[in-house]
SETORZA-117242 format. One line per 3 residues: for each residue z, y, x of C-alpha. Coordinates in pm, 1 decimal, padded with zeros to 6 digits. Example, Ala and Ser with C-alpha at 12.3 -4.5 7.8 and 13.67 -1.06 7.14 Angstrom:
2
00780.0:-00450.0:01230.0  00714.0:-00106.0:01367.0
//
This chain:
659
00000.0:00000.0:00000.0  00092.2:00243.7:00275.3  -00228.2:00147.5:00449.3
-00437.3:00229.7:00138.7  -00278.1:00568.3:00097.7  -00334.9:00646.0:00463.9
-00703.9:00554.5:00434.5  -00743.1:00774.6:00120.3  -00590.0:01074.0:00292.1
-00814.0:01018.7:00593.6  -01125.0:01003.6:00370.5  -01035.3:01328.8:00196.8
-00980.1:01502.6:00524.3  -01317.3:01390.5:00655.6  -01486.5:01517.2:00332.5
-01323.1:01857.5:00367.1  -01438.4:01889.7:00726.8  -01794.5:01797.3:00630.4
-01805.7:02039.6:00334.3  -01672.6:02325.7:00542.6  -01964.0:02279.8:00773.2
-02226.4:02326.3:00485.2  -02389.1:02669.9:00511.0  -02372.9:02866.8:00177.4
-02710.1:02940.5:00004.9  -02847.2:03291.2:00068.6  -02973.8:03467.3:-00249.8
-03279.1:03620.9:-00087.5  -03500.2:03424.3:-00327.1  -03336.5:03588.2:-00634.4
-03551.3:03766.5:-00895.5  -03459.2:04000.6:-01178.6  -03650.5:04024.8:-01506.3
-03613.5:04211.4:-01837.7  -03624.9:03948.5:-02109.9  -03606.3:04166.0:-02425.3
-03595.5:04521.4:-02552.2  -03480.2:04561.2:-02911.5  -03498.6:04898.1:-03083.7
-03306.1:04952.5:-03405.2  -03319.8:05308.3:-03526.4  -03212.5:05526.9:-03235.2
-03040.6:05244.7:-03047.2  -03224.9:05045.6:-02779.7  -03077.1:04720.9:-02645.8
-03217.7:04601.7:-02309.2  -03141.0:04248.6:-02192.5  -03225.6:04110.2:-01846.3
-03177.5:03790.3:-01645.1  -03104.0:03712.6:-01278.8  -03285.1:03404.2:-01147.3
-03130.6:03244.8:-00831.4  -02988.7:02914.2:-00707.6  -02729.0:03087.4:-00491.4
-02365.7:03092.5:-00590.6  -02299.8:03450.7:-00691.8  -01973.5:03625.8:-00627.0
-02060.2:03958.7:-00792.7  -02359.0:04159.3:-00919.8  -02374.7:04531.3:-00998.6
-02674.0:04644.3:-01205.9  -02830.8:04984.4:-01264.7  -03051.3:05038.9:-01570.8
-03313.5:05310.8:-01534.7  -03458.7:05482.8:-01842.5  -03694.1:05776.1:-01781.9
-03482.0:05910.0:-01496.1  -03145.3:05837.8:-01656.8  -02927.4:05564.1:-01505.5
-02663.8:05340.0:-01656.9  -02425.1:05128.9:-01442.1  -02304.6:04792.3:-01569.9
-02184.4:04454.0:-01446.7  -02332.9:04272.4:-01747.4  -02689.7:04172.3:-01827.5
-02725.6:04368.3:-02153.0  -02697.9:04737.2:-02227.5  -02727.3:04931.7:-02556.8
-02802.0:05301.0:-02534.8  -02866.9:05573.3:-02792.0  -03197.5:05748.4:-02735.3
-03403.7:06018.2:-02893.5  -03748.6:05933.7:-03029.3  -04021.5:05896.2:-02770.6
-04184.3:05666.8:-02511.5  -03963.9:05509.6:-02244.3  -04003.1:05314.7:-01918.5
-03721.1:05074.9:-01835.0  -03637.5:04883.0:-01515.2  -03325.2:04729.0:-01368.2
-03203.4:04695.1:-01009.6  -02910.3:04485.3:-00885.2  -02686.6:04444.0:-00579.7
-02596.1:04075.7:-00536.0  -02300.2:03951.6:-00339.4  -02288.8:03573.2:-00282.3
-02079.4:03330.1:-00078.8  -02318.1:03363.2:00217.6  -02242.7:03733.3:00242.6
-01874.2:03669.2:00185.8  -01859.0:03408.6:00463.0  -02079.9:03578.0:00719.4
-02004.4:03939.9:00619.6  -02368.6:04032.1:00552.1  -02472.0:04318.0:00319.9
-02551.4:04248.9:-00051.0  -02902.2:04145.4:-00150.0  -03104.6:04406.5:-00350.1
-03333.9:04296.1:-00636.5  -03547.3:04491.3:-00886.8  -03717.9:04403.1:-01213.1
-04067.9:04493.9:-01322.6  -04104.7:04810.1:-01530.3  -04131.6:04768.2:-01908.8
-04257.9:05020.0:-02166.8  -04114.1:05072.7:-02515.0  -04096.8:05337.9:-02786.9
-03803.5:05466.8:-02990.5  -03937.4:05553.2:-03337.0  -03860.4:05874.3:-03520.0
-03650.2:05852.0:-03834.8  -03835.2:06024.0:-04117.2  -03720.6:06102.8:-04469.2
-03855.7:06232.9:-04794.5  -03724.3:06284.6:-05147.2  -03877.9:06153.7:-05468.7
-03751.3:06260.4:-05808.8  -03843.3:05991.0:-06060.6  -03817.5:06095.5:-06427.1
-03839.8:05809.9:-06676.6  -03856.8:05800.2:-07054.4  -03883.6:05515.5:-07300.6
-04246.8:05518.8:-07403.4  -04396.8:05868.1:-07370.0  -04221.8:06048.7:-07651.3
-03896.4:05857.8:-07652.0  -03555.0:05941.9:-07509.1  -03461.8:05946.1:-07142.8
-03457.3:05596.9:-06992.2  -03113.8:05557.0:-06834.4  -03007.3:05267.1:-06612.1
-03356.4:05191.9:-06479.5  -03370.3:05050.6:-06126.8  -03640.3:05224.0:-05924.2
-03760.3:05085.1:-05591.6  -04001.9:05266.1:-05361.1  -04226.2:05075.9:-05120.6
-04450.1:05193.9:-04839.6  -04800.6:05099.8:-04954.1  -04926.5:05025.8:-04601.9
-04641.3:04806.3:-04476.5  -04497.8:04685.2:-04806.8  -04147.8:04770.0:-04680.7
-03878.6:04897.6:-04916.3  -03812.0:05258.0:-04814.1  -03583.6:05375.2:-05095.1
-03414.8:05278.4:-05420.2  -03210.2:05437.7:-05695.8  -03109.8:05419.2:-06061.8
-03183.8:05669.9:-06337.0  -02895.2:05865.6:-06485.2  -02837.9:05960.5:-06849.4
-03112.2:06220.7:-06816.7  -03357.3:05953.4:-06700.7  -03372.2:06096.9:-06347.5
-03328.8:05921.0:-06014.0  -03331.0:06125.8:-05691.2  -03433.4:05878.7:-05421.5
-03424.5:05942.3:-05046.7  -03697.5:05756.3:-04862.0  -03653.4:05646.2:-04500.0
-03911.6:05539.7:-04241.4  -03907.1:05470.9:-03865.3  -04244.6:05586.0:-03737.9
-04415.6:05708.7:-03423.6  -04278.5:06046.7:-03314.9  -04480.0:06354.2:-03397.1
-04653.4:06221.5:-03709.2  -04731.7:06474.0:-03982.7  -04958.3:06276.5:-04216.6
-04863.4:06193.0:-04577.7  -04773.5:05834.4:-04660.7  -04872.7:05648.5:-04974.7
-04588.2:05487.8:-05168.9  -04551.2:05266.6:-05475.6  -04270.1:05294.7:-05731.5
-04144.0:04992.5:-05923.5  -03920.8:05050.2:-06228.5  -03727.2:04766.4:-06393.2
-03469.8:04743.8:-06669.8  -03339.0:04447.3:-06868.3  -03546.3:04391.3:-07180.9
-03816.3:04632.8:-07069.2  -04158.2:04549.9:-06929.8  -04202.9:04665.3:-06567.2
-04356.0:05002.1:-06491.4  -04540.0:05074.0:-06165.7  -04674.1:05390.6:-06006.8
-04925.1:05353.9:-05723.8  -05109.0:05598.6:-05501.8  -04836.1:05863.4:-05477.9
-04860.0:06062.2:-05154.0  -04541.7:06197.4:-04993.6  -04495.6:06380.3:-04663.3
-04223.4:06232.9:-04440.4  -04030.1:06484.7:-04231.0  -03785.3:06419.7:-03943.9
-03458.8:06312.0:-04101.5  -03265.7:06600.7:-03950.3  -03507.1:06844.9:-04114.8
-03487.5:06699.9:-04466.3  -03239.6:06959.4:-04589.9  -03482.8:07237.2:-04496.6
-03790.9:07068.0:-04643.4  -03964.3:07148.4:-04970.9  -03856.5:07039.5:-05319.1
-03860.9:06664.3:-05398.9  -04189.0:06510.1:-05508.8  -04140.5:06478.8:-05885.1
-04310.5:06195.4:-06074.1  -04316.1:06114.6:-06445.1  -04302.1:05752.7:-06557.6
-04261.8:05570.6:-06886.7  -04115.6:05226.1:-06947.0  -04171.6:05019.3:-07263.7
-03985.6:04747.3:-07441.7  -04130.7:04409.3:-07344.7  -04347.9:04272.6:-07623.3
-04392.8:03911.6:-07513.0  -04182.5:03820.9:-07208.5  -03886.4:04045.2:-07115.4
-03829.2:03845.6:-06794.3  -04179.8:03890.2:-06656.8  -04230.5:04130.7:-06366.2
-04608.8:04102.8:-06384.9  -04801.0:04422.8:-06437.2  -05168.1:04504.5:-06490.8
-05377.8:04503.1:-06173.6  -05695.2:04707.9:-06155.4  -05971.5:04781.1:-05907.8
-06113.2:05132.9:-05894.2  -06441.4:05223.5:-05728.2  -06600.4:05567.1:-05717.0
-06975.2:05619.2:-05690.5  -07219.8:05899.4:-05755.6  -07503.0:05889.0:-06005.8
-07717.3:05680.8:-05768.0  -07447.0:05424.0:-05698.5  -07348.2:05555.7:-05356.3
-06981.6:05534.6:-05262.5  -06800.9:05867.9:-05280.7  -06568.5:06000.7:-05012.2
-06258.8:06107.9:-05209.1  -06180.2:06373.4:-04946.5  -06521.3:06537.3:-04983.9
-06645.0:06528.2:-05343.4  -06950.6:06736.8:-05420.0  -07098.1:06552.1:-05717.3
-06995.2:06391.5:-06045.0  -06764.3:06093.8:-05993.0  -06829.9:05769.1:-06176.7
-06482.8:05621.4:-06195.3  -06535.5:05246.5:-06239.5  -06223.9:05057.5:-06348.1
-06204.1:04677.9:-06348.3  -05915.7:04466.5:-06478.9  -05811.6:04203.5:-06223.4
-05691.2:03873.3:-06362.5  -05720.8:03504.8:-06285.1  -05812.3:03452.2:-06651.3
-06173.3:03537.7:-06724.8  -06089.7:03618.1:-07088.1  -05805.8:03856.9:-07002.7
-05827.5:04226.7:-07089.7  -05600.5:04526.5:-07076.9  -05431.4:04639.0:-07395.6
-05502.7:05009.5:-07353.7  -05622.0:05238.7:-07074.4  -05595.6:05616.0:-07045.6
-05736.1:05856.4:-06786.9  -05578.1:06197.7:-06728.5  -05728.3:06460.7:-06498.3
-05439.9:06637.0:-06331.1  -05165.5:06500.9:-06558.1  -05011.7:06177.2:-06687.7
-05215.8:06071.0:-06992.9  -05085.0:05905.8:-07308.0  -05188.3:05838.2:-07666.8
-05149.8:06203.4:-07764.1  -05327.9:06353.9:-07463.4  -05594.3:06196.1:-07246.3
-05942.5:06263.3:-07113.0  -06057.7:05907.2:-07171.5  -05931.6:05591.9:-07341.4
-06049.0:05230.0:-07358.8  -05891.2:04950.4:-07562.5  -05903.7:04573.5:-07516.8
-06155.1:04579.4:-07231.7  -06184.4:04442.2:-06878.8  -06419.4:04708.9:-06739.3
-06480.7:05074.4:-06814.1  -06646.0:05376.0:-06651.5  -06549.6:05738.6:-06689.3
-06747.3:06028.6:-06541.8  -06545.1:06311.1:-06386.7  -06759.5:06626.4:-06388.8
-06768.1:06802.7:-06052.4  -06852.2:07133.8:-06218.9  -06507.6:07145.2:-06381.9
-06296.9:07109.8:-06068.9  -06240.8:07268.4:-05732.8  -06001.5:07160.1:-05461.0
-05751.5:06876.3:-05496.2  -05728.7:06681.7:-05820.1  -05481.7:06404.6:-05898.6
-05639.9:06156.5:-06141.8  -05403.5:05925.2:-06330.6  -05535.6:05591.6:-06459.2
-05268.0:05444.2:-06688.0  -05306.2:05082.4:-06798.4  -05090.1:04870.9:-07030.0
-05110.6:04495.4:-07066.7  -05012.5:04307.9:-07382.0  -04653.2:04274.5:-07266.1
-04639.0:04656.0:-07248.4  -04613.3:04641.7:-06869.4  -04748.5:04967.9:-06732.9
-04940.3:05078.5:-06425.7  -05009.6:05440.4:-06337.8  -05268.4:05435.5:-06057.6
-05316.6:05774.6:-05892.1  -05656.1:05858.4:-05742.2  -05660.4:06168.2:-05520.5
-05987.3:06360.8:-05509.4  -06084.0:06675.7:-05322.8  -06376.9:06869.8:-05472.8
-06529.2:07068.0:-05186.5  -06848.9:07216.9:-05331.2  -06839.1:07594.6:-05316.6
-06845.4:07769.5:-05651.7  -06870.3:08139.0:-05729.2  -06547.7:08320.7:-05796.6
-06524.4:08487.2:-06135.7  -06559.3:08862.6:-06125.9  -06297.5:08886.4:-06397.2
-06064.2:08637.4:-06560.1  -05948.0:08623.1:-06919.3  -05621.9:08468.1:-07034.3
-05567.3:08279.9:-07360.7  -05353.6:08449.3:-07624.6  -05168.8:08368.9:-07944.0
-04986.5:08070.4:-07794.5  -04819.8:07874.1:-08072.0  -04587.9:07571.5:-08061.4
-04503.2:07302.8:-08313.5  -04253.9:07026.5:-08239.5  -04133.4:06742.9:-08451.9
-03860.4:06491.8:-08395.5  -03871.1:06172.5:-08598.1  -03642.5:05877.0:-08657.3
-03943.2:05652.0:-08717.5  -04068.7:05360.0:-08525.3  -04417.7:05465.5:-08420.8
-04660.1:05180.0:-08374.6  -04900.7:05330.9:-08125.0  -05062.5:04997.8:-08051.7
-05103.8:04706.0:-08290.3  -05075.1:04378.5:-08106.9  -05364.0:04144.4:-08192.3
-05302.1:03784.2:-08281.2  -05556.4:03682.5:-08021.3  -05732.2:03829.7:-07719.1
-06096.4:03735.2:-07696.6  -06029.1:03416.9:-07885.5  -05706.9:03329.7:-07699.9
-05400.9:03326.3:-07924.5  -05078.7:03510.5:-07845.8  -04773.3:03306.6:-07938.7
-04435.7:03460.8:-08014.7  -04158.0:03421.5:-08265.9  -04170.0:03623.6:-08586.1
-03867.0:03837.6:-08501.1  -04022.4:03947.1:-08173.2  -04354.6:04022.8:-08339.1
-04192.8:04232.0:-08611.9  -03997.8:04430.6:-08352.5  -04304.7:04536.3:-08156.7
-04354.1:04907.6:-08195.2  -04487.2:05180.4:-07972.7  -04166.2:05380.3:-07955.8
-03800.1:05313.4:-08035.4  -03620.8:05434.3:-08345.6  -03477.8:05785.5:-08308.4
-03698.7:05832.1:-08007.1  -04001.9:06035.5:-08102.8  -04039.5:06394.9:-07993.4
-04379.2:06562.9:-07988.8  -04468.4:06920.1:-07906.4  -04813.2:07051.6:-07985.5
-04940.0:07359.9:-07803.3  -05226.5:07566.1:-07944.7  -05377.2:07899.7:-07845.7
-05655.6:08143.8:-07915.9  -05955.1:08130.7:-07683.9  -06035.4:08434.5:-07471.1
-06316.2:08651.8:-07604.0  -06519.3:08591.4:-07287.5  -06553.2:08219.6:-07201.6
-06797.6:08266.3:-06914.0  -06712.9:08028.6:-06629.1  -06409.6:07875.7:-06803.4
-06397.1:07497.2:-06764.6  -06059.4:07434.2:-06927.6  -05697.8:07535.6:-06961.4
-05379.8:07444.0:-06775.1  -05061.8:07406.2:-06981.2  -04728.9:07480.1:-06814.8
-04370.9:07411.1:-06926.1  -04038.7:07541.6:-06798.8  -03676.6:07468.2:-06881.7
-03550.5:07801.3:-06747.9  -03838.8:08042.9:-06794.9  -03880.6:08076.5:-06418.3
-03987.6:07744.4:-06268.8  -04295.1:07607.9:-06445.5  -04452.7:07264.1:-06422.2
-04811.9:07181.9:-06510.6  -04812.0:06921.1:-06786.0  -05177.0:06901.2:-06891.7
-05532.8:07019.4:-06840.8  -05731.4:07054.7:-07160.4  -06086.9:07157.8:-07237.2
-06006.8:07237.6:-07600.6  -05777.2:07507.6:-07739.6  -05482.9:07276.7:-07804.6
-05287.0:06999.6:-07639.7  -04967.0:06796.7:-07655.1  -04668.2:06780.6:-07427.2
-04629.7:06425.5:-07301.7  -04256.0:06459.3:-07363.1  -04124.9:06345.3:-07025.1
-03826.9:06564.2:-06945.1  -03800.9:06709.8:-07297.2  -03482.3:06659.0:-07498.4
-03392.2:06778.5:-07846.9  -03155.0:07073.1:-07858.1  -03280.5:07228.3:-07531.9
-03494.4:07539.0:-07497.9  -03841.0:07518.7:-07340.4  -04091.5:07782.1:-07236.3
-04468.2:07730.1:-07248.2  -04764.5:07923.9:-07116.7  -05135.4:07855.4:-07070.7
-05392.7:07978.5:-06817.8  -05770.4:07967.9:-06826.3  -05924.0:07763.1:-06542.7
-06256.4:07861.3:-06385.9  -06510.6:07645.6:-06204.4  -06388.6:07741.5:-05858.1
-06029.7:07657.4:-05947.9  -05924.5:08015.2:-06013.0  -05668.2:08059.1:-06289.1
-05633.8:08356.2:-06520.1  -05315.2:08547.1:-06580.7  -05058.0:08386.7:-06808.7
-05098.6:08377.7:-07181.5  -04805.6:08496.4:-07385.6  -04496.6:08282.5:-07324.7
-04377.6:08093.1:-07632.4  -04038.2:07924.5:-07657.7  -03911.6:07642.3:-07874.7
-03594.0:07440.6:-07927.0  -03692.6:07093.9:-08056.1  -03449.4:06998.5:-08330.0
-03218.4:06701.6:-08300.5  -03214.2:06423.1:-08559.0  -02986.0:06395.3:-08859.8
-02903.6:06141.1:-09127.2  -02848.5:06180.7:-09500.7  -02550.8:06045.6:-09691.7
-02604.6:05964.8:-10060.5  -02283.8:06065.6:-10236.0  -02329.3:06021.9:-10609.8
-02393.8:05802.9:-10792.1  -02225.8:05584.8:-10533.4  -02371.6:05252.5:-10438.2
-02296.9:04973.5:-10689.5  -02121.7:05215.6:-10924.3  -02105.2:05132.4:-11294.2
-02059.6:05320.7:-11620.0  -02257.7:05606.0:-11471.8  -02359.1:05893.3:-11696.5
-02707.1:05869.4:-11840.6  -02757.3:06219.9:-11701.7  -02592.5:06171.9:-11363.2
-02543.5:06435.6:-11097.9  -02735.9:06327.4:-10789.7  -02553.5:06453.1:-10480.4
-02634.2:06409.3:-10113.4  -02553.3:06580.4:-09786.5  -02692.3:06587.5:-09433.1
-02466.2:06435.2:-09167.2  -02456.0:06400.0:-08792.9  -02684.2:06124.1:-08662.5
-02387.8:05946.7:-08501.6  -02088.4:06048.4:-08714.7  -02124.5:06050.5:-09096.8
-01805.4:06258.1:-09121.9  -01959.1:06554.9:-08940.4  -02227.7:06802.4:-09030.4
-02533.8:06791.6:-08805.2  -02598.7:07041.7:-08526.3  -02972.5:07036.9:-08470.9
-03025.8:07335.3:-08240.0  -02800.8:07228.9:-07953.7  -02590.0:07542.3:-07998.7
-02892.4:07759.9:-07915.1  -03002.1:07828.5:-08272.2  -02829.9:07975.2:-08575.6
-02773.8:07658.6:-08778.6  -02770.9:07865.2:-09097.1  -03133.9:07960.9:-09033.0
-03247.5:07598.7:-09020.6  -03388.0:07507.8:-09361.6  -03329.7:07156.1:-09497.5
-03577.2:07007.5:-09744.7  -03538.2:06703.8:-09974.4  -03685.4:06540.4:-10280.9
-03518.3:06253.1:-10474.9  -03667.7:05954.3:-10651.3  -03515.3:05724.5:-10912.4
-03635.5:05366.0:-10936.1  -03625.9:05147.6:-11244.5  -03530.3:04805.0:-11108.7
-03608.0:04619.2:-11431.7  -03972.7:04700.0:-11488.9  -04191.0:04454.6:-11303.0
-04453.3:04719.0:-11230.4  -04200.0:04966.0:-11090.4  -04124.0:05290.1:-11270.8
-04047.9:05595.5:-11055.3  -03874.1:05901.0:-11195.8  -03881.1:06228.8:-11003.7
-03884.4:06606.8:-11046.0  -04200.1:06809.9:-10984.4  -04261.3:07183.1:-10969.4
-04483.3:07385.8:-11200.8  -04783.9:07323.8:-10975.5  -04749.4:06946.9:-10994.4
-04599.1:06885.8:-10651.4  -04275.6:06699.9:-10587.1  -03993.1:06946.9:-10625.9
-03857.4:07059.4:-10292.4  -03480.1:07105.5:-10275.5  -03414.8:07356.9:-09999.3
-03088.5:07467.6:-09840.9  -03019.9:07713.9:-09561.8  -02814.8:07517.0:-09312.2
-02660.4:07172.8:-09358.5  -02531.1:07199.4:-09714.3  -02459.3:06949.7:-09989.9
-02719.6:06930.7:-10266.5  -02640.9:06855.6:-10629.0  -02889.2:06826.4:-10914.1
-02824.6:06702.1:-11266.0  -03081.1:06464.6:-11407.2  -03322.9:06642.1:-11646.4
-03197.5:06990.2:-11556.2  -03498.4:07225.3:-11579.4  -03387.8:07464.5:-11303.9
-03270.5:07459.9:-10944.7  -03185.8:07796.2:-10784.8  -03412.7:07982.7:-11028.3
-03703.1:07745.6:-10970.0  -03840.4:07548.9:-11264.3  -03848.8:07168.0:-11256.8
-04024.1:06909.9:-11470.5  -03896.8:06550.7:-11466.6  -04175.8:06292.7:-11481.5
-04218.7:05923.2:-11436.4  -04495.2:05729.4:-11267.6  -04613.6:05410.1:-11427.8
-04932.3:05211.4:-11384.0  -05098.4:05487.9:-11185.0  -05029.5:05751.6:-11448.8
-04795.8:06052.3:-11446.1  -04599.6:06124.1:-11765.7  -04336.1:06377.7:-11865.1
-04006.0:06194.7:-11905.2  -03964.6:06182.4:-12285.1  -03599.7:06078.3:-12326.3
-03276.5:06271.8:-12313.5  -03132.4:06055.2:-12038.6  -03158.0:05726.2:-11855.3
-03140.3:05408.3:-12056.6  -02790.2:05286.4:-12134.4  -02646.6:04983.0:-11956.6
-02937.7:04964.1:-11718.1  -02950.5:04931.5:-11339.9  -03135.5:05188.6:-11130.3
-03168.5:05278.6:-10765.3  -03199.0:05627.1:-10621.3  -03279.8:05772.1:-10283.3
-03486.3:06040.1:-10112.0  -03860.9:06036.7:-10060.2  -03825.5:06279.3:-09773.8
-03556.9:06466.6:-09587.5  -03643.2:06704.3:-09307.2  -03519.7:07023.9:-09144.1
-03729.4:07307.1:-09011.3  -03671.8:07613.7:-08796.8  -03927.4:07892.8:-08773.4
-03914.2:08091.9:-08451.5  -03975.2:08457.3:-08380.3  -04304.3:08642.2:-08349.9
-04252.6:08718.4:-07982.0  -04610.2:08827.3:-07909.0  -04635.3:09051.0:-08215.1
-04949.4:08896.0:-08361.3  -04797.0:08864.9:-08707.7  -04729.4:08490.8:-08683.5
-04424.6:08293.2:-08572.0  -04471.4:08157.4:-08221.5  -04299.4:07827.2:-08292.5
-04197.5:07586.0:-08563.8  -03958.5:07297.3:-08497.3  -03917.7:07015.1:-08747.0
-03679.5:06717.5:-08762.3  -03776.4:06435.3:-08997.2  -03494.2:06210.5:-09113.3
-03705.0:06019.4:-09363.4  -04055.4:06035.1:-09504.7  -04199.9:05771.3:-09733.5
-04539.2:05935.0:-09705.2  -04576.0:06076.8:-10056.0  -04429.7:06425.3:-10053.6
-04415.7:06534.2:-09690.1  -04658.7:06286.1:-09534.2  -04680.0:06492.2:-09215.2
-04844.9:06208.5:-09029.3  -04983.3:05912.0:-09226.6  -04933.0:05687.2:-08923.4
-04565.7:05780.8:-08897.4  -04380.5:05680.3:-09212.5  -04004.0:05634.5:-09205.2
-03788.6:05442.5:-09447.2  -03458.5:05555.7:-09597.0  -03154.9:05392.6:-09442.4
-03054.5:05275.8:-09788.7  -03079.9:05330.9:-10164.6  -02781.2:05358.6:-10392.9
-02782.8:05115.8:-10683.3  -02599.0:05209.8:-11001.0  -02566.7:05097.4:-11363.8
-02544.9:05340.8:-11651.4  -02294.4:05334.9:-11934.2  -02359.6:05464.7:-12281.4
-02228.7:05819.8:-12241.9  -02372.9:06143.4:-12104.9
//
């Protein structure tokens, strides 16, 4: 045992002597290389690697970036840099065991030089304003994403507030020194709504640190519709637009000197597929009430944009809906460069006049077909019955009309402008006729709006402003039927019919239609009642008419209760005649009251309020009329035969035998 231990100790000693005689490796064959440069925003991370077989004691590195140096003992360094082009290289001082043993100086190594760029952070602001449909209320809670059209990258996102507005900051990392606009796409989504897309919008990115000093946000108007077929689908209509001249030659959109044939093709994998409806607007967002061109149920269409009518930049909007009510607004930017003579004198329109109406109706702008080119559309009955063009309580139209200038020489159309403060105006439409409609985006009942119109000449020159007209679109109201109450019995055969206007949300409050900006006592309310005989199979209708044969109009100044006794011949000094309609004939009611012990229903054929504005331009006519329609069965008022509302209810009652 002692002998074994002695031999082991001897062997270890010999090994130590041998190893101490091995000369350490010298790192003269070492190389240094940069393996990666990662740039994230303003931070650049440079990573390098030392290649050697020598046993290293210590290494000190120096990173060089465009004349700046950074000392480190590691093989990675992150630095914050300004935007620009950079040249990077690394040098190192290596100390190994050879130098430590023989006291030689460290070995010096250098990497190759590598080039990289730190991108500039750019920003821009987009103000997206969304409404439900085009005349409906503000669309709140809509998620809006903005994508760079060239890269497809998400550059901004936001959500609309109660006013339907989302202010979205866009962010890019681009080559320094760029000053060209970028094209972006907006995607709007909300549960239960069909998607809405906006393509072709041009925005100018600015260095992020200059955003606060840049111009106003780029404002865009979008509409979003209730899904008609599939509320979960994010598909939207795809189109292809080509622009050629009269001989079929492709047109340069930056240099337009001739008429533009705008050819629009619906893109679909299904050869039978078509768009539901298509609108074209020249310089504004088109819709059913205002467009330069429309095409329904087609897969291809061509619209000619006349070069004579435009000068300079023109933003063309091509709006397409599919049968799910998904929406695409494709912007085409044109620049008309042909020189045109300037007018020697310009003439402004005059007599600007406004008419707005707010309605509680569902408006069926588009009727959904049961089939598309022979292909059936399948949906449940409840969904089909709920398909309308605009939501209940969500219709607000404003019509603008004016008198043409006496001299129309050189005038190619008219620009309509709207303002919410009377100072900052926004162009909302270009029209060639002497009237137009506000598309409604950004307009709310109970707010005051200012309108003006300018003549537009062939070279793009605008005239002075027309007169400025103002209007406060009226809010909606409901009507409460008071007496006879619903399901009441032993009612007088000559009952007092009483009703009152109420707030649209609270039946215990009187309505305020002018948003606090109008004298509510100057808003006139109009009604006419009908009585229905529920026993006659052919339907007997009893109602009062005036001496000229029209339905009698019950008018009150302000929101007041109305009371009228059946068969009374007068109301506020106006004569009434009670008649009944039966079998297409009109007859004077011959009895002294309703039949005893009989069931009737009563309600209103129409109920609306109207405010007539001032004659601000002194032409002898009011400059504005605002109307709010609570109900309209289409007989008495019948303002729009395509927009007929139904009463919320009728009151049913049964007479007794007394008066």
